[in-house]
Residue frames as a rotation matrix with the C-alpha (Angstrom) as fourth column:
UNK 1
0.793 -0.126 0.596 14.62
0.558 -0.241 -0.794 -3.32
0.244 0.962 -0.121 14.86
UNK 2
0.707 -0.706 -0.047 17.90
-0.629 -0.657 0.415 -1.45
-0.324 -0.264 -0.908 14.32
UNK 3
-0.099 -0.811 0.577 19.89
-0.178 0.585 0.791 -4.43
-0.979 -0.025 -0.202 13.22
UNK 4
-0.872 -0.279 -0.402 20.15
-0.426 0.026 0.905 -5.84
-0.242 0.960 -0.141 9.66
UNK 5
0.059 0.972 0.228 16.93
-0.147 0.235 -0.961 -6.41
-0.987 0.023 0.157 7.74
UNK 6
-0.870 -0.036 0.492 15.90
0.464 0.278 0.841 -7.63
-0.167 0.960 -0.225 4.40
UNK 7
-0.108 0.894 -0.434 13.08
0.131 -0.420 -0.898 -5.53
-0.985 -0.154 -0.071 2.88
UNK 8
-0.784 0.039 0.620 11.21
0.621 0.038 0.783 -4.83
0.008 0.999 -0.054 -0.33
UNK 9
-0.265 0.709 -0.654 8.92
-0.018 -0.681 -0.732 -1.98
-0.964 -0.182 0.193 -1.37
UNK 10
-0.628 0.237 0.741 6.61
0.769 0.332 0.546 -2.24
-0.117 0.913 -0.391 -4.46
UNK 11
-0.349 0.485 -0.802 4.88
-0.072 -0.867 -0.493 0.81
-0.934 -0.114 0.338 -5.95
UNK 12
-0.618 0.220 0.755 2.34
0.775 0.331 0.539 0.75
-0.131 0.918 -0.375 -8.85
UNK 13
0.090 0.667 -0.739 0.72
0.201 -0.739 -0.643 3.55
-0.975 -0.091 -0.200 -10.67
UNK 14
0.945 0.188 0.266 0.43
0.302 -0.198 -0.933 5.29
-0.123 0.962 -0.244 -14.02
UNK 15
0.186 -0.933 0.309 3.81
0.905 0.040 -0.423 6.22
0.382 0.359 0.852 -15.67
UNK 16
0.022 -0.115 0.993 3.20
-0.012 -0.993 -0.115 9.82
1.000 -0.009 -0.023 -14.65
UNK 17
0.852 0.348 0.391 2.34
-0.393 -0.068 0.917 8.96
0.345 -0.935 0.079 -11.01
UNK 18
0.777 -0.612 -0.149 5.39
0.620 0.700 0.355 6.71
-0.113 -0.368 0.923 -10.66
UNK 19
-0.093 -0.814 0.573 7.70
0.707 -0.459 -0.538 9.43
0.701 0.355 0.618 -12.14
UNK 20
0.268 0.269 0.925 6.11
-0.316 -0.883 0.348 12.03
0.910 -0.386 -0.151 -9.83
UNK 21
0.990 0.131 -0.054 6.52
-0.015 0.476 0.879 9.65
0.141 -0.869 0.474 -6.96
UNK 22
0.335 -0.938 -0.092 10.34
0.937 0.341 -0.071 9.23
0.098 -0.062 0.993 -7.67
UNK 23
-0.178 -0.376 0.909 10.59
0.334 -0.892 -0.304 13.03
0.926 0.249 0.284 -7.84
UNK 24
0.649 0.548 0.528 8.90
-0.331 -0.421 0.845 13.37
0.685 -0.723 -0.091 -4.63
UNK 25
0.865 -0.403 -0.299 11.33
0.497 0.610 0.617 10.96
-0.067 -0.682 0.728 -2.95
UNK 26
-0.063 -0.929 0.366 14.22
0.869 -0.231 -0.438 12.95
0.491 0.290 0.821 -4.33
UNK 27
0.008 0.148 0.989 12.75
-0.160 -0.976 0.147 16.20
0.987 -0.160 0.016 -2.86
UNK 28
0.946 0.308 0.103 12.19
-0.167 0.191 0.967 14.49
0.278 -0.932 0.232 0.51
UNK 29
0.466 -0.857 -0.217 15.97
0.883 0.464 0.064 13.51
0.046 -0.222 0.974 0.51
UNK 30
-0.306 -0.552 0.776 17.04
0.508 -0.784 -0.357 16.98
0.805 0.286 0.520 -0.36
UNK 31
0.457 0.559 0.692 14.70
-0.313 -0.627 0.713 18.46
0.832 -0.543 -0.112 2.32
UNK 32
0.950 -0.132 -0.282 16.37
0.310 0.484 0.818 16.09
0.029 -0.865 0.501 4.89
UNK 33
0.044 -0.985 0.165 19.82
0.949 -0.010 -0.314 17.20
0.311 0.170 0.935 3.71
UNK 34
-0.223 -0.027 0.974 18.95
0.130 -0.992 0.003 20.84
0.966 0.127 0.225 4.06
UNK 35
0.780 0.492 0.386 17.59
-0.357 -0.157 0.921 20.14
0.514 -0.856 0.053 7.61
UNK 36
-0.209 -0.959 0.190 21.01
-0.822 0.067 -0.566 18.64
0.530 -0.274 -0.802 8.49
UNK 37
0.418 0.231 0.878 19.51
-0.744 0.642 0.186 15.36
-0.521 -0.731 0.440 9.49
UNK 38
-0.432 -0.769 -0.470 22.08
-0.899 0.330 0.287 12.81
-0.066 0.547 -0.834 8.44
UNK 39
-0.794 0.221 0.566 20.12
0.067 0.957 -0.281 9.64
-0.604 -0.185 -0.775 9.54
UNK 40
0.271 0.962 -0.042 17.07
0.033 -0.053 -0.998 10.88
-0.962 0.269 -0.046 7.70
UNK 41
0.349 -0.185 -0.919 19.05
-0.876 -0.414 -0.249 11.65
-0.334 0.891 -0.306 4.60
UNK 42
-0.745 -0.663 -0.068 20.77
-0.657 0.714 0.242 8.33
-0.112 0.225 -0.968 4.69
UNK 43
-0.378 0.684 0.624 17.35
0.197 0.718 -0.667 6.54
-0.905 -0.129 -0.406 5.01
UNK 44
0.674 0.586 -0.450 15.90
-0.310 -0.329 -0.892 8.30
-0.671 0.741 -0.040 1.90
UNK 45
-0.031 -0.743 -0.669 19.31
-0.998 -0.018 0.066 7.67
-0.061 0.669 -0.741 0.06
UNK 46
-0.814 -0.301 0.497 19.19
-0.340 0.940 0.014 3.93
-0.472 -0.158 -0.868 1.03
UNK 47
0.033 0.911 0.410 15.69
0.205 0.396 -0.895 3.54
-0.978 0.113 -0.174 -0.28
UNK 48
0.667 0.147 -0.730 16.23
-0.540 -0.580 -0.610 5.51
-0.513 0.801 -0.307 -3.39
UNK 49
-0.281 -0.872 -0.402 19.61
-0.957 0.224 0.183 3.80
-0.070 0.436 -0.897 -4.29
UNK 50
-0.710 -0.099 0.697 17.95
-0.207 0.976 -0.073 0.48
-0.673 -0.196 -0.713 -3.79
UNK 51
0.370 0.781 -0.504 15.61
-0.716 -0.106 -0.690 0.88
-0.592 0.616 0.520 -6.81
UNK 52
-0.100 -0.324 0.941 15.72
0.346 0.875 0.338 -2.15
-0.933 0.360 0.025 -8.96
UNK 53
-0.791 -0.469 -0.392 16.36
-0.124 -0.505 0.854 -1.60
-0.599 0.724 0.342 -12.65
UNK 54
-0.790 0.549 0.275 13.44
0.588 0.548 0.595 -3.36
0.176 0.631 -0.755 -14.05
UNK 55
-0.670 0.742 -0.026 10.07
-0.589 -0.553 -0.589 -1.62
-0.451 -0.379 0.808 -14.47
UNK 56
-0.734 0.498 0.461 6.98
0.528 0.846 -0.075 -3.84
-0.427 0.188 -0.884 -14.84
UNK 57
-0.783 0.581 -0.221 4.19
-0.608 -0.642 0.467 -2.82
0.129 0.500 0.856 -17.23
UNK 58
-0.721 0.667 0.187 0.65
0.421 0.636 -0.646 -3.84
-0.550 -0.387 -0.740 -16.40
UNK 59
-0.858 0.462 -0.225 -2.42
-0.503 -0.670 0.546 -3.39
0.102 0.582 0.807 -18.55
UNK 60
-0.379 0.842 0.385 -6.10
0.155 0.467 -0.870 -4.07
-0.912 -0.270 -0.307 -18.19
UNK 61
-0.994 0.055 -0.097 -7.67
-0.100 -0.048 0.994 -4.85
0.050 0.997 0.053 -21.48
UNK 62
-0.141 0.984 0.108 -11.29
-0.178 0.083 -0.981 -4.47
-0.974 -0.157 0.163 -22.46
UNK 63
-0.869 -0.098 0.484 -12.79
0.370 0.521 0.769 -6.19
-0.328 0.848 -0.417 -25.49
UNK 64
-0.581 0.705 -0.407 -15.37
-0.692 -0.691 -0.209 -4.20
-0.429 0.159 0.889 -27.45
UNK 65
0.070 0.725 0.686 -18.41
0.084 0.681 -0.728 -5.76
-0.994 0.109 -0.013 -28.94
UNK 66
-0.840 -0.462 0.284 -17.94
0.280 0.079 0.957 -6.66
-0.464 0.884 0.063 -32.51
UNK 67
-0.715 0.673 0.189 -21.58
0.072 -0.198 0.978 -6.45
0.696 0.712 0.093 -33.41
UNK 68
-0.270 0.747 0.608 -25.06
-0.882 -0.445 0.155 -5.82
0.386 -0.494 0.779 -31.77
UNK 69
0.487 0.417 -0.767 -25.28
-0.222 0.909 0.353 -9.67
0.844 -0.002 0.536 -31.05
UNK 70
0.864 -0.178 0.471 -22.92
-0.490 -0.085 0.868 -9.29
-0.114 -0.980 -0.160 -28.13
UNK 71
0.748 -0.663 0.027 -19.88
0.652 0.726 -0.217 -11.09
0.124 0.180 0.976 -29.76
UNK 72
0.678 -0.532 -0.507 -16.63
0.035 -0.666 0.745 -9.67
-0.734 -0.523 -0.433 -28.46
UNK 73
0.889 -0.442 -0.116 -14.06
-0.201 -0.150 -0.968 -8.30
0.411 0.884 -0.222 -30.86
UNK 74
0.835 -0.548 -0.040 -10.99
0.253 0.319 0.913 -10.08
-0.488 -0.773 0.405 -29.59
UNK 75
0.264 -0.743 0.615 -8.76
0.949 0.087 -0.302 -8.83
0.171 0.664 0.728 -32.35
UNK 76
-0.178 -0.261 0.949 -8.93
0.279 -0.938 -0.206 -5.16
0.944 0.228 0.240 -31.21
UNK 77
0.269 0.270 -0.924 -8.64
0.954 0.055 0.294 -4.91
0.131 -0.961 -0.243 -27.36
UNK 78
0.447 0.004 0.894 -8.67
0.060 -0.998 -0.026 -1.54
0.892 0.066 -0.447 -25.81
UNK 79
-0.454 -0.577 -0.679 -6.30
0.735 0.189 -0.651 -0.74
0.504 -0.795 0.338 -22.96
UNK 80
0.416 0.791 0.449 -8.29
0.296 -0.585 0.755 0.85
0.860 -0.181 -0.477 -20.19
UNK 81
0.940 -0.236 0.247 -5.79
-0.315 -0.315 0.895 0.81
-0.134 -0.919 -0.370 -17.39
UNK 82
0.520 -0.842 -0.145 -2.04
0.271 0.323 -0.907 1.05
0.810 0.432 0.396 -18.16
UNK 83
0.912 -0.219 0.348 0.13
-0.409 -0.409 0.816 1.00
-0.036 -0.886 -0.462 -15.10
UNK 84
0.143 -0.941 -0.306 3.87
-0.213 0.273 -0.938 0.54
0.967 0.199 -0.162 -14.27
UNK 85
0.996 0.093 -0.016 5.38
0.000 0.166 0.986 -0.98
0.094 -0.982 0.166 -11.20
UNK 86
0.121 -0.971 0.208 8.85
-0.422 -0.240 -0.874 -0.23
0.898 0.018 -0.439 -9.72
UNK 87
0.883 0.208 -0.422 10.60
0.257 0.538 0.803 -1.88
0.394 -0.817 0.422 -6.77
UNK 88
0.183 -0.816 0.548 13.05
-0.725 -0.489 -0.485 -1.19
0.664 -0.309 -0.681 -4.23
UNK 89
0.971 0.155 -0.183 14.75
-0.017 0.807 0.590 -3.89
0.239 -0.570 0.786 -2.24
UNK 90
0.037 -0.986 0.161 17.88
-0.714 -0.138 -0.686 -4.70
0.699 -0.090 -0.710 -0.23
UNK 91
0.626 0.405 -0.666 18.85
0.047 0.833 0.551 -7.71
0.778 -0.376 0.503 1.89
UNK 92
0.039 -0.616 -0.786 21.20
0.959 0.244 -0.144 -6.25
0.281 -0.749 0.601 4.42
UNK 93
-0.155 0.096 0.983 20.04
0.081 -0.991 0.109 -2.83
0.985 0.097 0.146 5.72
UNK 94
-0.768 -0.093 -0.633 20.21
0.640 -0.101 -0.762 -1.24
0.007 -0.991 0.137 9.12
UNK 95
-0.192 0.849 0.493 16.66
0.467 -0.363 0.807 -0.06
0.863 0.385 -0.326 9.56
UNK 96
-0.664 -0.267 -0.698 17.28
0.745 -0.309 -0.591 2.35
-0.058 -0.913 0.404 12.36
UNK 97
0.517 0.774 -0.366 14.84
0.694 -0.629 -0.351 5.16
-0.502 -0.073 -0.862 13.18
UNK 98
-0.449 0.825 -0.344 13.67
-0.651 -0.566 -0.507 7.18
-0.613 -0.003 0.790 11.15
UNK 99
-0.986 -0.150 -0.074 13.19
-0.150 0.603 0.784 4.13
-0.073 0.784 -0.617 8.97
UNK 100
-0.470 0.883 -0.009 9.53
0.845 0.447 -0.293 3.43
-0.254 -0.145 -0.956 10.07
UNK 101
0.068 0.579 -0.812 8.61
0.145 -0.811 -0.566 7.17
-0.987 -0.080 -0.139 9.70
UNK 102
-0.645 -0.302 -0.702 9.92
-0.596 -0.377 0.709 7.30
-0.479 0.876 0.063 6.13
UNK 103
-0.920 0.388 0.063 7.91
0.376 0.821 0.430 4.09
0.115 0.419 -0.901 5.27
UNK 104
-0.173 0.888 -0.426 4.82
0.759 -0.155 -0.632 5.80
-0.627 -0.433 -0.647 6.82
UNK 105
-0.134 0.020 -0.991 5.44
-0.326 -0.945 0.025 8.93
-0.936 0.327 0.133 4.70
UNK 106
-0.947 -0.261 -0.189 5.70
-0.278 0.366 0.888 6.73
-0.162 0.894 -0.419 1.62
UNK 107
-0.668 0.742 0.060 2.39
0.736 0.645 0.207 5.10
0.114 0.183 -0.977 2.19
UNK 108
0.013 0.630 -0.777 0.75
0.344 -0.732 -0.588 8.46
-0.939 -0.260 -0.226 2.97
UNK 109
-0.483 -0.205 -0.851 1.97
-0.624 -0.601 0.499 9.71
-0.614 0.773 0.163 -0.41
UNK 110
-0.997 0.072 0.028 0.91
0.073 0.767 0.638 6.50
0.024 0.638 -0.770 -2.15
UNK 111
-0.312 0.946 -0.087 -2.65
0.886 0.257 -0.385 6.83
-0.342 -0.198 -0.919 -0.76
UNK 112
-0.021 0.247 -0.969 -2.89
0.032 -0.968 -0.248 10.64
-0.999 -0.036 0.013 -1.49
UNK 113
-0.572 -0.301 -0.763 -1.81
-0.725 -0.250 0.642 9.89
-0.384 0.920 -0.075 -5.23
UNK 114
0.564 0.800 0.206 -4.37
-0.644 0.582 -0.496 6.93
-0.516 0.148 0.844 -5.40
UNK 115
-0.053 -0.685 -0.726 -1.54
-0.881 0.375 -0.290 4.57
0.471 0.624 -0.623 -6.20
UNK 116
0.957 0.277 -0.088 -0.85
-0.174 0.791 0.587 1.02
0.232 -0.546 0.805 -4.87
UNK 117
0.016 -0.981 0.192 2.05
-0.782 -0.132 -0.609 -0.18
0.623 -0.141 -0.769 -2.84
UNK 118
0.960 0.146 -0.239 3.23
0.055 0.739 0.672 -3.09
0.274 -0.658 0.701 -0.67
UNK 119
0.047 -0.909 0.413 6.23
-0.805 -0.279 -0.523 -3.26
0.591 -0.308 -0.745 1.74
UNK 120
0.931 0.076 -0.356 7.79
0.146 0.818 0.556 -6.21
0.333 -0.570 0.751 3.62
UNK 121
0.124 -0.918 0.375 10.66
-0.794 -0.319 -0.518 -6.25
0.595 -0.234 -0.769 6.06
UNK 122
0.816 0.049 -0.576 12.31
0.225 0.891 0.394 -9.27
0.533 -0.451 0.716 7.73
UNK 123
0.497 -0.672 0.549 14.62
-0.837 -0.538 0.100 -8.69
0.228 -0.509 -0.830 10.58
UNK 124
-0.504 -0.776 -0.379 17.34
-0.549 0.627 -0.553 -10.92
0.667 -0.071 -0.742 12.01
UNK 125
-0.811 0.313 0.494 14.87
-0.342 0.432 -0.835 -11.92
-0.475 -0.846 -0.243 14.82
UNK 126
-0.886 0.440 0.145 12.31
0.438 0.694 0.572 -14.39
0.150 0.570 -0.808 13.62
UNK 127
-0.103 0.887 -0.450 9.61
0.877 -0.132 -0.462 -12.46
-0.469 -0.442 -0.764 15.41
UNK 128
-0.207 -0.007 -0.978 10.47
-0.160 -0.986 0.041 -9.07
-0.965 0.165 0.203 13.57
UNK 129
-0.680 0.134 0.721 8.35
0.728 0.236 0.643 -9.34
-0.084 0.962 -0.258 10.37
UNK 130
-0.344 0.609 -0.715 6.55
-0.027 -0.767 -0.641 -6.43
-0.939 -0.201 0.280 8.92
UNK 131
-0.688 0.237 0.686 4.05
0.726 0.194 0.660 -6.63
0.023 0.952 -0.306 5.98
UNK 132
-0.292 0.566 -0.771 2.11
0.110 -0.780 -0.615 -3.76
-0.950 -0.265 0.166 4.73
UNK 133
-0.814 0.079 0.576 0.02
0.577 -0.005 0.817 -2.99
0.067 0.997 -0.042 1.59
UNK 134
-0.884 0.455 -0.110 -2.78
-0.458 -0.889 0.002 -0.68
-0.097 0.052 0.994 0.41
UNK 135
-0.469 0.704 0.533 -5.30
0.002 0.605 -0.796 -3.45
-0.883 -0.372 -0.286 0.23
UNK 136
0.314 0.464 -0.828 -5.54
-0.815 -0.316 -0.486 -3.32
-0.487 0.827 0.279 -3.44
UNK 137
0.949 0.018 -0.316 -3.64
-0.220 0.755 -0.618 -5.67
0.227 0.656 0.720 -5.97
UNK 138
0.185 -0.971 -0.149 -0.06
-0.306 0.087 -0.948 -5.44
0.934 0.221 -0.281 -4.92
UNK 139
0.904 -0.022 0.426 1.43
-0.416 0.181 0.891 -7.39
-0.097 -0.983 0.155 -1.93
UNK 140
-0.158 -0.983 -0.095 4.83
-0.906 0.183 -0.383 -8.78
0.394 0.025 -0.919 -0.81
UNK 141
0.926 0.322 -0.197 5.28
-0.232 0.897 0.375 -12.44
0.298 -0.302 0.906 -0.17
UNK 142
-0.092 -0.959 0.269 8.12
-0.889 -0.043 -0.456 -13.50
0.449 -0.281 -0.848 2.05
UNK 143
0.930 0.165 -0.328 9.26
-0.008 0.902 0.432 -16.89
0.367 -0.399 0.840 3.46
UNK 144
0.332 -0.751 0.571 12.02
-0.884 -0.037 0.466 -17.71
-0.328 -0.659 -0.676 6.01
UNK 145
0.178 -0.423 -0.888 14.51
-0.511 0.732 -0.451 -20.32
0.841 0.534 -0.086 4.96
UNK 146
0.971 0.101 0.215 14.92
-0.234 0.559 0.795 -23.27
-0.039 -0.823 0.567 7.35
UNK 147
0.197 -0.964 -0.181 18.81
-0.749 -0.029 -0.662 -23.30
0.633 0.266 -0.727 8.04
UNK 148
-0.909 -0.415 -0.037 18.67
-0.273 0.659 -0.701 -25.53
0.315 -0.627 -0.713 11.10
UNK 149
-0.119 0.991 -0.068 15.24
-0.575 -0.013 0.818 -27.10
0.809 0.136 0.572 11.15
UNK 150
0.367 0.263 -0.892 15.92
0.431 0.802 0.414 -29.35
0.824 -0.537 0.181 14.18
UNK 151
-0.504 -0.755 0.418 17.43
-0.028 -0.470 -0.882 -26.85
0.863 -0.457 0.216 16.52
UNK 152
-0.295 0.558 0.776 14.32
-0.891 -0.453 -0.013 -26.89
0.344 -0.695 0.631 18.72
UNK 153
0.439 0.561 -0.702 13.84
-0.368 0.825 0.429 -30.59
0.820 0.070 0.569 19.00
C-alpha cells in the first residue's frame, strides 16, 4: 500500500446516526488539525471530501393483519426500520499511513453506534485487495478489469 488505490466506503444507519457519524468525522478531522498531524488531517479530509452526493433510503415494511383471520392489510404497511445509506469513494487515492488506522477508527465507531458499513480498496498490485464489512446487510463488491488477458500465456 502507499501507491494509488481505488476505494469505497458504505455507511448505513438511521438518519440521526448518519448525521452524527458525519459530525464525528468532522470532529476527528479537526482534532487531527489541532494536533498538527498533516497526514492524518489529509486522510480525514480525503475521505470526507469523497462523499457521494446521493443518499439512499431503505425501509423495512411490516403488514398488519386486516382481521382476526390472519389476512394481511397490504394497503397500510407500517415502516418498522427506516435507514439511510451514504457512500464515500474515489478511484485514485494515495492510501499512505495512517489510512488503515482511520478505517479502523471508522469501523470501531460504526460498531459502537450499532450501524452497518462496508469498505473495499483495490491497490495497483493485483494482490493488494482489502474488503471489510460488519457482517450485517451491506457489502462492497469489486471486480478487476482484464486489460491484457493473455499476458501470462
